[in-house]
C-alpha positions in Angstrom: 32.6 -97.9 -16.4 34.9 -100.1 -14.4 37.5 -98.7 -17.0 36.9 -95.1 -16.3 37.1 -95.1 -12.7 40.2 -97.4 -12.6 41.7 -94.7 -15.1 40.8 -91.9 -12.8 42.3 -93.7 -9.9 45.5 -93.8 -11.6 45.2 -90.3 -12.4 44.5 -89.2 -9.1 47.4 -92.0 -7.7 49.8 -89.6 -10.3 48.5 -86.4 -9.0 49.0 -87.2 -5.6 52.6 -88.5 -6.1 53.4 -85.3 -7.9 52.4 -83.4 -5.0 54.1 -85.5 -2.5 57.2 -85.3 -4.5 57.0 -81.4 -5.1 56.4 -81.1 -1.3 59.2 -83.0 -0.3 61.9 -80.8 -2.6 60.1 -77.7 -1.3 60.9 -79.2 2.3 64.4 -79.9 1.5 65.3 -76.8 -0.7 63.1 -73.9 0.3 64.6 -71.5 2.9 62.5 -70.5 5.4 59.6 -72.4 7.4 56.9 -70.2 6.6 57.4 -70.3 2.9 57.7 -73.8 2.9 54.3 -74.4 5.0 52.5 -72.3 2.2 54.0 -73.9 -0.7 53.1 -77.5 0.9 49.9 -76.3 1.9 49.5 -75.0 -2.1 50.3 -78.2 -3.4 47.8 -80.2 -1.2 45.1 -77.9 -2.4 46.3 -78.4 -6.0 46.1 -82.1 -5.4 42.3 -81.6 -4.7 42.1 -79.4 -7.5 43.6 -81.3 -10.1 42.0 -84.5 -8.9 38.4 -82.6 -9.3 37.7 -83.4 -5.4 35.8 -80.6 -3.9 36.2 -80.2 0.1 33.5 -79.0 2.1 34.2 -77.2 4.8 31.2 -76.8 7.5 31.2 -74.2 10.5 34.3 -72.6 9.9 32.2 -69.0 10.5 31.5 -70.4 14.2 35.7 -70.6 14.8 36.9 -67.6 16.7 39.2 -64.9 14.9 41.9 -65.7 17.3 44.2 -68.8 17.6 42.5 -72.0 18.8 42.1 -75.8 18.8 40.3 -78.3 16.8 39.4 -81.1 18.1 37.9 -84.2 15.5 36.4 -87.3 16.4 38.1 -89.4 13.1 41.6 -89.1 12.0 42.1 -86.9 9.3 45.2 -85.6 8.0 44.0 -83.0 5.9 41.6 -80.8 8.1 44.8 -78.9 8.9 45.6 -78.3 5.4 42.3 -77.3 4.4 41.4 -75.0 7.5 44.4 -72.9 7.0 
């Protein structure tokens, strides 16, 4: 069982590294800020999908339709990517 956990950990690190490299190339080579943002957000979502992690977002229906600020009681850099 420990071997399976270790193999999955290596796989998840590999997937994350590929998504980071893709995002770096996108940030350098792709013209247009909005296009870069969409591609990098897609890469972040792909890393979740490929690693089998299913993020759960609760309370999204409570956010207003227009722009708003979201505050959290923790430090999580993925919130912005997942909420887009």
